[in-house]
Structure formats: C-alpha cells, structure tokens
Backbone as XML, in Angstrom:
<?xml version="1.0"?>
<chain id="A" units="angstrom">
  <residue number="1" name="MET">
    <atom name="N" x="63.293" y="112.715" z="121.209"/>
    <atom name="CA" x="63.596" y="113.833" z="119.917"/>
    <atom name="C" x="65.319" y="114.268" z="119.711"/>
  </residue>
  <residue number="2" name="ASN">
    <atom name="N" x="65.476" y="113.959" z="118.767"/>
    <atom name="CA" x="67.338" y="114.790" z="118.744"/>
    <atom name="C" x="67.128" y="115.921" z="118.010"/>
  </residue>
  <residue number="3" name="ILE">
    <atom name="N" x="68.004" y="116.629" z="118.356"/>
    <atom name="CA" x="69.305" y="118.190" z="118.510"/>
    <atom name="C" x="68.402" y="118.627" z="117.586"/>
  </residue>
  <residue number="4" name="ARG">
    <atom name="N" x="68.525" y="117.600" z="116.197"/>
    <atom name="CA" x="67.807" y="118.180" z="114.868"/>
    <atom name="C" x="66.759" y="118.674" z="114.894"/>
  </residue>
  <residue number="5" name="GLN">
    <atom name="N" x="65.588" y="117.854" z="115.341"/>
    <atom name="CA" x="64.570" y="118.286" z="115.130"/>
    <atom name="C" x="63.768" y="119.289" z="116.141"/>
  </residue>
  <residue number="6" name="ASN">
    <atom name="N" x="64.863" y="118.906" z="117.424"/>
    <atom name="CA" x="64.389" y="120.396" z="118.519"/>
    <atom name="C" x="64.561" y="121.999" z="117.977"/>
  </residue>
  <residue number="7" name="ALA">
    <atom name="N" x="65.886" y="121.731" z="117.441"/>
    <atom name="CA" x="66.272" y="122.735" z="116.436"/>
    <atom name="C" x="65.764" y="123.738" z="115.501"/>
  </residue>
  <residue number="8" name="LEU">
    <atom name="N" x="65.203" y="122.426" z="114.742"/>
    <atom name="CA" x="64.153" y="122.509" z="113.433"/>
    <atom name="C" x="62.471" y="123.516" z="114.534"/>
  </residue>
  <residue number="9" name="LEU">
    <atom name="N" x="62.227" y="122.743" z="115.379"/>
    <atom name="CA" x="60.819" y="122.865" z="116.028"/>
    <atom name="C" x="61.192" y="124.537" z="116.170"/>
  </residue>
  <residue number="10" name="ALA">
    <atom name="N" x="62.512" y="124.620" z="116.822"/>
    <atom name="CA" x="62.665" y="126.185" z="117.674"/>
    <atom name="C" x="62.764" y="127.315" z="116.878"/>
  </residue>
  <residue number="11" name="ALA">
    <atom name="N" x="63.242" y="126.581" z="115.630"/>
    <atom name="CA" x="63.417" y="127.870" z="114.538"/>
    <atom name="C" x="61.582" y="128.540" z="113.646"/>
  </residue>
  <residue number="12" name="VAL">
    <atom name="N" x="61.246" y="127.081" z="113.917"/>
    <atom name="CA" x="59.532" y="127.603" z="113.053"/>
    <atom name="C" x="58.907" y="128.083" z="114.506"/>
  </residue>
  <residue number="13" name="GLY">
    <atom name="N" x="59.199" y="127.818" z="115.286"/>
    <atom name="CA" x="58.176" y="128.400" z="116.872"/>
    <atom name="C" x="58.661" y="129.985" z="116.731"/>
  </residue>
  <residue number="14" name="LEU">
    <atom name="N" x="60.168" y="130.297" z="116.654"/>
    <atom name="CA" x="60.502" y="131.375" z="116.342"/>
    <atom name="C" x="59.559" y="132.318" z="115.496"/>
  </residue>
  <residue number="15" name="ALA">
    <atom name="N" x="59.304" y="131.836" z="113.784"/>
    <atom name="CA" x="59.729" y="132.308" z="112.635"/>
    <atom name="C" x="57.914" y="132.462" z="112.810"/>
  </residue>
  <residue number="16" name="ILE">
    <atom name="N" x="57.311" y="132.276" z="113.129"/>
    <atom name="CA" x="55.915" y="131.884" z="113.244"/>
    <atom name="C" x="55.329" y="133.113" z="114.347"/>
  </residue>
  <residue number="17" name="ALA">
    <atom name="N" x="56.318" y="133.307" z="115.823"/>
    <atom name="CA" x="56.065" y="134.493" z="116.867"/>
    <atom name="C" x="56.872" y="135.614" z="115.686"/>
  </residue>
  <residue number="18" name="CYS">
    <atom name="N" x="57.959" y="135.752" z="115.074"/>
    <atom name="CA" x="58.168" y="136.851" z="114.515"/>
    <atom name="C" x="57.162" y="137.411" z="113.589"/>
  </residue>
  <residue number="19" name="THR">
    <atom name="N" x="56.640" y="136.406" z="112.820"/>
    <atom name="CA" x="55.650" y="136.512" z="111.850"/>
    <atom name="C" x="54.126" y="137.687" z="112.807"/>
  </residue>
  <residue number="20" name="ALA">
    <atom name="N" x="53.786" y="137.014" z="113.361"/>
    <atom name="CA" x="52.417" y="136.861" z="114.185"/>
    <atom name="C" x="52.480" y="138.517" z="114.988"/>
  </residue>
  <residue number="21" name="ALA">
    <atom name="N" x="54.277" y="138.760" z="115.018"/>
    <atom name="CA" x="54.365" y="140.164" z="115.878"/>
    <atom name="C" x="55.053" y="140.688" z="115.022"/>
  </residue>
  <residue number="22" name="THR">
    <atom name="N" x="54.556" y="140.963" z="113.094"/>
    <atom name="CA" x="54.493" y="142.197" z="112.436"/>
    <atom name="C" x="53.184" y="143.189" z="112.152"/>
  </residue>
  <residue number="23" name="GLY">
    <atom name="N" x="52.105" y="142.977" z="113.291"/>
    <atom name="CA" x="51.223" y="143.641" z="113.228"/>
    <atom name="C" x="50.146" y="143.652" z="112.322"/>
  </residue>
  <residue number="24" name="ALA">
    <atom name="N" x="49.151" y="144.475" z="112.531"/>
    <atom name="CA" x="47.562" y="143.913" z="111.380"/>
    <atom name="C" x="48.031" y="143.535" z="110.200"/>
  </residue>
  <residue number="25" name="SER">
    <atom name="N" x="48.957" y="143.678" z="109.165"/>
    <atom name="CA" x="49.035" y="142.893" z="107.961"/>
    <atom name="C" x="49.113" y="141.174" z="108.517"/>
  </residue>
  <residue number="26" name="ALA">
    <atom name="N" x="49.619" y="141.109" z="109.244"/>
    <atom name="CA" x="49.844" y="139.460" z="109.710"/>
    <atom name="C" x="48.644" y="138.492" z="110.413"/>
  </residue>
  <residue number="27" name="GLU">
    <atom name="N" x="47.553" y="139.635" z="110.709"/>
    <atom name="CA" x="46.110" y="138.995" z="111.776"/>
    <atom name="C" x="45.331" y="138.958" z="110.882"/>
  </residue>
  <residue number="28" name="GLY">
    <atom name="N" x="45.098" y="139.559" z="109.558"/>
    <atom name="CA" x="44.409" y="139.118" z="108.706"/>
    <atom name="C" x="44.194" y="137.524" z="108.394"/>
  </residue>
  <residue number="29" name="ARG">
    <atom name="N" x="45.542" y="137.237" z="108.262"/>
    <atom name="CA" x="45.938" y="136.240" z="107.561"/>
    <atom name="C" x="46.057" y="134.466" z="108.164"/>
  </residue>
  <residue number="30" name="TRP">
    <atom name="N" x="45.319" y="134.879" z="109.525"/>
    <atom name="CA" x="44.982" y="133.613" z="109.962"/>
    <atom name="C" x="43.927" y="133.207" z="110.603"/>
  </residue>
  <residue number="31" name="ASP">
    <atom name="N" x="43.339" y="132.414" z="110.535"/>
    <atom name="CA" x="41.682" y="132.348" z="110.770"/>
    <atom name="C" x="41.600" y="131.157" z="111.838"/>
  </residue>
  <residue number="32" name="HIS">
    <atom name="N" x="41.858" y="131.532" z="113.254"/>
    <atom name="CA" x="41.622" y="130.218" z="114.274"/>
    <atom name="C" x="40.628" y="129.802" z="113.728"/>
  </residue>
  <residue number="33" name="ASN">
    <atom name="N" x="39.335" y="130.071" z="113.533"/>
    <atom name="CA" x="37.827" y="129.599" z="113.499"/>
    <atom name="C" x="37.906" y="128.878" z="112.014"/>
  </residue>
  <residue number="34" name="HIS">
    <atom name="N" x="38.618" y="128.481" z="111.296"/>
    <atom name="CA" x="38.380" y="127.784" z="110.067"/>
    <atom name="C" x="37.707" y="126.052" z="110.482"/>
  </residue>
  <residue number="35" name="PRO">
    <atom name="N" x="36.866" y="125.674" z="109.989"/>
    <atom name="CA" x="36.358" y="124.721" z="110.591"/>
    <atom name="C" x="37.140" y="123.176" z="110.105"/>
  </residue>
  <residue number="36" name="ARG">
    <atom name="N" x="38.478" y="123.437" z="109.214"/>
    <atom name="CA" x="39.451" y="122.223" z="109.232"/>
    <atom name="C" x="40.643" y="122.342" z="110.517"/>
  </residue>
  <residue number="37" name="GLN">
    <atom name="N" x="40.525" y="123.859" z="110.330"/>
    <atom name="CA" x="41.633" y="123.832" z="111.241"/>
    <atom name="C" x="41.125" y="123.777" z="113.288"/>
  </residue>
  <residue number="38" name="ALA">
    <atom name="N" x="40.014" y="124.201" z="113.639"/>
    <atom name="CA" x="39.662" y="124.179" z="114.365"/>
    <atom name="C" x="39.492" y="122.881" z="114.517"/>
  </residue>
  <residue number="39" name="GLU">
    <atom name="N" x="38.923" y="121.562" z="114.211"/>
    <atom name="CA" x="39.037" y="120.422" z="114.897"/>
    <atom name="C" x="40.682" y="119.591" z="114.102"/>
  </residue>
  <residue number="40" name="VAL">
    <atom name="N" x="41.211" y="120.039" z="113.931"/>
    <atom name="CA" x="42.342" y="119.509" z="114.497"/>
    <atom name="C" x="43.065" y="120.109" z="115.900"/>
  </residue>
  <residue number="41" name="LEU">
    <atom name="N" x="42.552" y="121.190" z="116.041"/>
    <atom name="CA" x="43.655" y="121.663" z="116.898"/>
    <atom name="C" x="42.135" y="121.391" z="118.344"/>
  </residue>
  <residue number="42" name="GLY">
    <atom name="N" x="41.134" y="120.998" z="117.728"/>
    <atom name="CA" x="40.427" y="120.705" z="119.035"/>
    <atom name="C" x="41.113" y="119.341" z="119.217"/>
  </residue>
  <residue number="43" name="ARG">
    <atom name="N" x="40.896" y="118.786" z="118.043"/>
    <atom name="CA" x="41.715" y="117.166" z="118.889"/>
    <atom name="C" x="43.002" y="116.764" z="119.578"/>
  </residue>
  <residue number="44" name="VAL">
    <atom name="N" x="43.749" y="118.219" z="119.371"/>
    <atom name="CA" x="44.791" y="118.136" z="119.733"/>
    <atom name="C" x="44.625" y="118.430" z="121.484"/>
  </residue>
  <residue number="45" name="ALA">
    <atom name="N" x="43.769" y="119.652" z="121.692"/>
    <atom name="CA" x="43.313" y="119.772" z="122.788"/>
    <atom name="C" x="43.006" y="118.712" z="124.264"/>
  </residue>
  <residue number="46" name="HIS">
    <atom name="N" x="42.101" y="118.145" z="122.920"/>
    <atom name="CA" x="41.137" y="116.996" z="123.454"/>
    <atom name="C" x="42.287" y="115.784" z="123.707"/>
  </residue>
  <residue number="47" name="GLN">
    <atom name="N" x="43.394" y="115.552" z="122.960"/>
    <atom name="CA" x="44.392" y="114.587" z="123.464"/>
    <atom name="C" x="45.092" y="115.082" z="124.696"/>
  </residue>
  <residue number="48" name="GLU">
    <atom name="N" x="45.443" y="116.128" z="124.813"/>
    <atom name="CA" x="45.968" y="116.298" z="126.278"/>
    <atom name="C" x="45.495" y="116.201" z="127.151"/>
  </residue>
  <residue number="49" name="ARG">
    <atom name="N" x="44.060" y="117.021" z="126.905"/>
    <atom name="CA" x="43.285" y="116.180" z="128.623"/>
    <atom name="C" x="43.427" y="114.860" z="128.853"/>
  </residue>
  <residue number="50" name="ARG">
    <atom name="N" x="43.129" y="113.921" z="127.669"/>
    <atom name="CA" x="43.299" y="112.791" z="127.837"/>
    <atom name="C" x="44.507" y="111.899" z="127.919"/>
  </residue>
  <residue number="51" name="ILE">
    <atom name="N" x="45.447" y="112.770" z="128.117"/>
    <atom name="CA" x="46.971" y="112.057" z="128.698"/>
    <atom name="C" x="47.223" y="112.643" z="129.942"/>
  </residue>
  <residue number="52" name="THR">
    <atom name="N" x="46.650" y="113.684" z="130.356"/>
    <atom name="CA" x="46.710" y="114.263" z="131.517"/>
    <atom name="C" x="45.896" y="113.200" z="132.584"/>
  </residue>
  <residue number="53" name="VAL">
    <atom name="N" x="44.557" y="112.783" z="132.367"/>
    <atom name="CA" x="44.059" y="111.818" z="132.974"/>
    <atom name="C" x="44.683" y="110.928" z="133.140"/>
  </residue>
  <residue number="54" name="GLU">
    <atom name="N" x="45.352" y="109.725" z="131.562"/>
    <atom name="CA" x="45.601" y="108.562" z="132.049"/>
    <atom name="C" x="47.217" y="108.711" z="132.971"/>
  </residue>
  <residue number="55" name="ARG">
    <atom name="N" x="47.990" y="110.273" z="132.728"/>
    <atom name="CA" x="49.038" y="110.059" z="133.621"/>
    <atom name="C" x="48.478" y="110.105" z="135.237"/>
  </residue>
  <residue number="56" name="ARG">
    <atom name="N" x="47.399" y="111.252" z="135.249"/>
    <atom name="CA" x="47.148" y="111.145" z="136.791"/>
    <atom name="C" x="47.241" y="109.824" z="137.194"/>
  </residue>
  <residue number="57" name="GLU">
    <atom name="N" x="46.315" y="108.465" z="136.212"/>
    <atom name="CA" x="45.649" y="107.306" z="136.814"/>
    <atom name="C" x="46.696" y="106.687" z="137.010"/>
  </residue>
  <residue number="58" name="GLY">
    <atom name="N" x="48.045" y="106.728" z="136.339"/>
    <atom name="CA" x="49.091" y="106.125" z="136.579"/>
    <atom name="C" x="49.245" y="105.385" z="135.167"/>
  </residue>
  <residue number="59" name="GLU">
    <atom name="N" x="48.236" y="105.035" z="133.911"/>
    <atom name="CA" x="48.310" y="104.115" z="132.908"/>
    <atom name="C" x="49.727" y="104.617" z="132.211"/>
  </residue>
  <residue number="60" name="LEU">
    <atom name="N" x="50.385" y="106.032" z="132.168"/>
    <atom name="CA" x="51.133" y="106.579" z="131.637"/>
    <atom name="C" x="52.000" y="106.973" z="132.403"/>
  </residue>
  <residue number="61" name="SER">
    <atom name="N" x="53.129" y="106.423" z="131.771"/>
    <atom name="CA" x="54.654" y="107.031" z="132.496"/>
    <atom name="C" x="55.072" y="108.726" z="132.184"/>
  </residue>
  <residue number="62" name="PHE">
    <atom name="N" x="55.704" y="109.255" z="132.857"/>
    <atom name="CA" x="55.860" y="110.470" z="132.590"/>
    <atom name="C" x="56.469" y="110.350" z="131.598"/>
  </residue>
  <residue number="63" name="ARG">
    <atom name="N" x="57.694" y="109.367" z="130.965"/>
    <atom name="CA" x="58.264" y="109.788" z="129.923"/>
    <atom name="C" x="56.921" y="109.583" z="128.839"/>
  </residue>
  <residue number="64" name="GLN">
    <atom name="N" x="56.249" y="108.534" z="128.727"/>
    <atom name="CA" x="55.220" y="108.020" z="127.972"/>
    <atom name="C" x="54.961" y="110.242" z="127.343"/>
  </residue>
  <residue number="65" name="ALA">
    <atom name="N" x="54.416" y="110.355" z="128.461"/>
    <atom name="CA" x="53.090" y="111.736" z="128.839"/>
    <atom name="C" x="54.020" y="112.219" z="128.394"/>
  </residue>
  <residue number="66" name="ARG">
    <atom name="N" x="55.368" y="112.608" z="128.427"/>
    <atom name="CA" x="56.038" y="114.039" z="127.541"/>
    <atom name="C" x="56.399" y="113.458" z="126.222"/>
  </residue>
  <residue number="67" name="GLN">
    <atom name="N" x="56.526" y="112.348" z="125.644"/>
    <atom name="CA" x="56.848" y="111.729" z="124.316"/>
    <atom name="C" x="55.061" y="112.467" z="123.698"/>
  </residue>
  <residue number="68" name="LEU">
    <atom name="N" x="53.984" y="111.522" z="124.357"/>
    <atom name="CA" x="52.761" y="112.111" z="124.013"/>
    <atom name="C" x="52.633" y="113.720" z="123.463"/>
  </residue>
  <residue number="69" name="ARG">
    <atom name="N" x="52.745" y="114.393" z="124.543"/>
    <atom name="CA" x="52.537" y="115.811" z="124.178"/>
    <atom name="C" x="53.478" y="116.619" z="123.484"/>
  </residue>
  <residue number="70" name="ARG">
    <atom name="N" x="55.228" y="116.198" z="123.239"/>
    <atom name="CA" x="55.377" y="116.372" z="122.474"/>
    <atom name="C" x="55.027" y="116.241" z="120.673"/>
  </residue>
  <residue number="71" name="GLU">
    <atom name="N" x="54.481" y="114.929" z="120.735"/>
    <atom name="CA" x="54.261" y="114.583" z="119.465"/>
    <atom name="C" x="53.137" y="115.265" z="118.903"/>
  </residue>
  <residue number="72" name="ASP">
    <atom name="N" x="51.745" y="115.481" z="119.831"/>
    <atom name="CA" x="50.681" y="116.429" z="119.765"/>
    <atom name="C" x="51.552" y="117.848" z="119.406"/>
  </residue>
  <residue number="73" name="ALA">
    <atom name="N" x="51.958" y="118.513" z="120.271"/>
    <atom name="CA" x="52.910" y="119.843" z="119.993"/>
    <atom name="C" x="53.159" y="119.957" z="118.595"/>
  </residue>
  <residue number="74" name="ARG">
    <atom name="N" x="53.924" y="118.619" z="118.166"/>
    <atom name="CA" x="54.482" y="119.012" z="116.685"/>
    <atom name="C" x="53.650" y="118.684" z="116.074"/>
  </residue>
  <residue number="75" name="ILE">
    <atom name="N" x="52.067" y="118.638" z="116.080"/>
    <atom name="CA" x="51.600" y="118.399" z="115.295"/>
    <atom name="C" x="50.683" y="120.047" z="115.078"/>
  </residue>
  <residue number="76" name="ALA">
    <atom name="N" x="50.275" y="120.360" z="115.978"/>
    <atom name="CA" x="49.945" y="121.600" z="116.830"/>
    <atom name="C" x="50.842" y="122.692" z="115.742"/>
  </residue>
  <residue number="77" name="MET">
    <atom name="N" x="52.264" y="122.400" z="115.604"/>
    <atom name="CA" x="52.578" y="123.098" z="114.996"/>
    <atom name="C" x="52.980" y="122.926" z="113.633"/>
  </residue>
  <residue number="78" name="GLN">
    <atom name="N" x="52.980" y="121.923" z="113.441"/>
    <atom name="CA" x="52.672" y="122.131" z="111.604"/>
    <atom name="C" x="51.018" y="122.257" z="111.082"/>
  </residue>
  <residue number="79" name="ASP">
    <atom name="N" x="50.118" y="122.272" z="111.579"/>
    <atom name="CA" x="48.860" y="123.273" z="111.494"/>
    <atom name="C" x="48.822" y="124.222" z="111.379"/>
  </residue>
  <residue number="80" name="ARG">
    <atom name="N" x="49.405" y="125.087" z="112.454"/>
    <atom name="CA" x="49.759" y="126.386" z="112.295"/>
    <atom name="C" x="50.749" y="126.359" z="111.394"/>
  </residue>
  <residue number="81" name="ARG">
    <atom name="N" x="51.703" y="125.863" z="111.284"/>
    <atom name="CA" x="52.887" y="126.297" z="109.716"/>
    <atom name="C" x="52.114" y="126.469" z="108.313"/>
  </residue>
  <residue number="82" name="ASP">
    <atom name="N" x="51.183" y="124.929" z="108.617"/>
    <atom name="CA" x="50.559" y="124.914" z="106.887"/>
    <atom name="C" x="49.434" y="126.293" z="106.479"/>
  </residue>
  <residue number="83" name="ALA">
    <atom name="N" x="48.546" y="126.395" z="108.026"/>
    <atom name="CA" x="47.766" y="127.660" z="107.685"/>
    <atom name="C" x="48.214" y="128.871" z="107.526"/>
  </residue>
  <residue number="84" name="PHE">
    <atom name="N" x="49.568" y="128.960" z="108.308"/>
    <atom name="CA" x="50.346" y="130.286" z="107.975"/>
    <atom name="C" x="50.695" y="130.414" z="106.417"/>
  </residue>
  <residue number="85" name="VAL">
    <atom name="N" x="51.224" y="129.166" z="105.843"/>
    <atom name="CA" x="51.301" y="129.179" z="104.398"/>
    <atom name="C" x="50.397" y="129.380" z="103.243"/>
  </residue>
  <residue number="86" name="ASN">
    <atom name="N" x="48.847" y="128.492" z="103.619"/>
    <atom name="CA" x="47.712" y="128.576" z="102.933"/>
    <atom name="C" x="46.699" y="129.788" z="103.256"/>
  </residue>
  <residue number="87" name="ARG">
    <atom name="N" x="47.824" y="131.117" z="103.700"/>
    <atom name="CA" x="47.022" y="132.157" z="104.201"/>
    <atom name="C" x="45.839" y="131.925" z="105.003"/>
  </residue>
  <residue number="88" name="GLY">
    <atom name="N" x="45.459" y="131.774" z="106.299"/>
    <atom name="CA" x="45.082" y="131.249" z="107.905"/>
    <atom name="C" x="43.973" y="129.971" z="107.491"/>
  </residue>
  <residue number="89" name="PHE">
    <atom name="N" x="44.747" y="128.953" z="106.586"/>
    <atom name="CA" x="43.876" y="128.075" z="106.849"/>
    <atom name="C" x="44.226" y="126.643" z="106.583"/>
  </residue>
  <residue number="90" name="ILE">
    <atom name="N" x="43.691" y="125.615" z="106.426"/>
    <atom name="CA" x="44.376" y="124.446" z="106.125"/>
    <atom name="C" x="43.535" y="123.495" z="104.739"/>
  </residue>
  <residue number="91" name="SER">
    <atom name="N" x="44.112" y="123.010" z="103.447"/>
    <atom name="CA" x="43.619" y="122.045" z="103.024"/>
    <atom name="C" x="43.060" y="120.856" z="103.699"/>
  </residue>
  <residue number="92" name="ARG">
    <atom name="N" x="41.601" y="120.261" z="102.686"/>
    <atom name="CA" x="41.593" y="119.156" z="102.791"/>
    <atom name="C" x="42.685" y="117.898" z="102.926"/>
  </residue>
  <residue number="93" name="ALA">
    <atom name="N" x="43.421" y="117.650" z="102.164"/>
    <atom name="CA" x="44.418" y="117.269" z="102.683"/>
    <atom name="C" x="45.266" y="117.671" z="103.528"/>
  </residue>
  <residue number="94" name="GLN">
    <atom name="N" x="45.219" y="118.323" z="103.783"/>
    <atom name="CA" x="46.463" y="118.617" z="105.403"/>
    <atom name="C" x="45.749" y="118.121" z="106.386"/>
  </residue>
  <residue number="95" name="GLN">
    <atom name="N" x="44.402" y="118.422" z="106.416"/>
    <atom name="CA" x="43.929" y="118.012" z="107.684"/>
    <atom name="C" x="43.252" y="116.932" z="107.425"/>
  </residue>
  <residue number="96" name="HIS">
    <atom name="N" x="43.455" y="116.117" z="106.348"/>
    <atom name="CA" x="43.842" y="114.220" z="106.701"/>
    <atom name="C" x="44.909" y="113.740" z="106.971"/>
  </residue>
  <residue number="97" name="ARG">
    <atom name="N" x="45.967" y="114.407" z="106.618"/>
    <atom name="CA" x="47.374" y="114.186" z="107.162"/>
    <atom name="C" x="47.671" y="114.162" z="108.648"/>
  </residue>
  <residue number="98" name="LEU">
    <atom name="N" x="46.687" y="115.476" z="108.837"/>
    <atom name="CA" x="47.424" y="115.861" z="110.566"/>
    <atom name="C" x="46.012" y="114.984" z="111.255"/>
  </residue>
  <residue number="99" name="ASN">
    <atom name="N" x="44.783" y="114.291" z="110.764"/>
    <atom name="CA" x="43.997" y="113.738" z="111.616"/>
    <atom name="C" x="44.631" y="112.233" z="111.356"/>
  </residue>
  <residue number="100" name="ARG">
    <atom name="N" x="45.277" y="111.915" z="110.420"/>
    <atom name="CA" x="46.009" y="110.491" z="110.556"/>
    <atom name="C" x="47.420" y="110.471" z="111.579"/>
  </residue>
  <residue number="101" name="GLU">
    <atom name="N" x="47.650" y="111.315" z="111.468"/>
    <atom name="CA" x="49.125" y="111.192" z="112.554"/>
    <atom name="C" x="48.690" y="111.772" z="114.487"/>
  </residue>
  <residue number="102" name="GLU">
    <atom name="N" x="47.219" y="112.419" z="114.447"/>
    <atom name="CA" x="46.913" y="111.935" z="115.762"/>
    <atom name="C" x="45.584" y="110.917" z="115.800"/>
  </residue>
  <residue number="103" name="ASN">
    <atom name="N" x="45.720" y="110.091" z="115.031"/>
    <atom name="CA" x="44.804" y="109.061" z="115.256"/>
    <atom name="C" x="45.781" y="108.307" z="115.584"/>
  </residue>
  <residue number="104" name="GLY">
    <atom name="N" x="47.335" y="108.299" z="115.054"/>
    <atom name="CA" x="48.229" y="107.699" z="115.704"/>
    <atom name="C" x="48.856" y="107.787" z="117.236"/>
  </residue>
  <residue number="105" name="VAL">
    <atom name="N" x="48.655" y="109.201" z="117.788"/>
    <atom name="CA" x="48.935" y="109.793" z="119.025"/>
    <atom name="C" x="48.075" y="109.106" z="119.586"/>
  </residue>
  <residue number="106" name="SER">
    <atom name="N" x="46.628" y="109.032" z="119.462"/>
    <atom name="CA" x="45.401" y="108.468" z="119.828"/>
    <atom name="C" x="45.522" y="107.195" z="120.314"/>
  </residue>
  <residue number="107" name="ARG">
    <atom name="N" x="45.825" y="106.683" z="119.215"/>
    <atom name="CA" x="46.171" y="105.032" z="119.823"/>
    <atom name="C" x="47.357" y="104.647" z="120.708"/>
  </residue>
  <residue number="108" name="GLN">
    <atom name="N" x="48.649" y="105.901" z="120.786"/>
    <atom name="CA" x="49.232" y="105.260" z="121.807"/>
    <atom name="C" x="48.420" y="105.660" z="123.076"/>
  </residue>
  <residue number="109" name="ILE">
    <atom name="N" x="48.077" y="106.452" z="122.890"/>
    <atom name="CA" x="47.489" y="107.337" z="124.626"/>
    <atom name="C" x="46.642" y="106.286" z="125.532"/>
  </residue>
  <residue number="110" name="GLY">
    <atom name="N" x="45.692" y="105.597" z="124.331"/>
    <atom name="CA" x="44.569" y="103.981" z="125.173"/>
    <atom name="C" x="45.390" y="103.363" z="124.990"/>
  </residue>
  <residue number="111" name="ARG">
    <atom name="N" x="46.572" y="102.474" z="124.688"/>
    <atom name="CA" x="46.793" y="101.239" z="125.073"/>
    <atom name="C" x="46.670" y="100.956" z="126.440"/>
  </residue>
</chain>
C-alpha cells in the first residue's frame, strides 16, 4: 500500500473512532447484528483464520499473509464506513460488492 492509501485508511479509522465516541446518539446508528453486515464481517473473520492457518503451514509467506490481511481490513473498514453512512446497515448492492472483493481475497488465499 502506498502512503496515500495508508493516510486515507488512517483518516477514515480516526473519523469512525471519533464518531463512535460521541455518546449514546452514535450507538443507535450502528447495527452489528444486521444480517448482511454480519455475513460480510463473518467472511472477513473466517478468511483471517484461513490466512493464519496457511501461514502457519508455510503455504503463504509473511508478506503474502500481511498483504491479504490488509485487504481484509480494508474490506471490513469499507463495510463499517458504508454502514455508518446508511444508519447502521449496508445495502444489498454494497453487500454484493464487498462479497466480490472477499471472493478475490479468498482466491488468493487458496492458491
């Protein structure tokens, strides 16, 4: 990732963290249990476990694992950003886009 992407990710993460810390009004805007969001975030967690297992077995190098984890983190951050904008959930179109991105990461893990 280049410096611009790192700065963007850091800024978005900071914005989300600041917004979440604003109190009870922000808590009502985030629905962790929404089915579409739970599916996407569940896939991210599952792929994290797959990366760990394949790294442990020597099928992925340190750099490959780090890059795949960054891609998964970017997808999870995009999910959170979309949910924040949509008052606590993601749309079907956003879910499909995030799942397509997850499919790409999954294919890289399974090589």
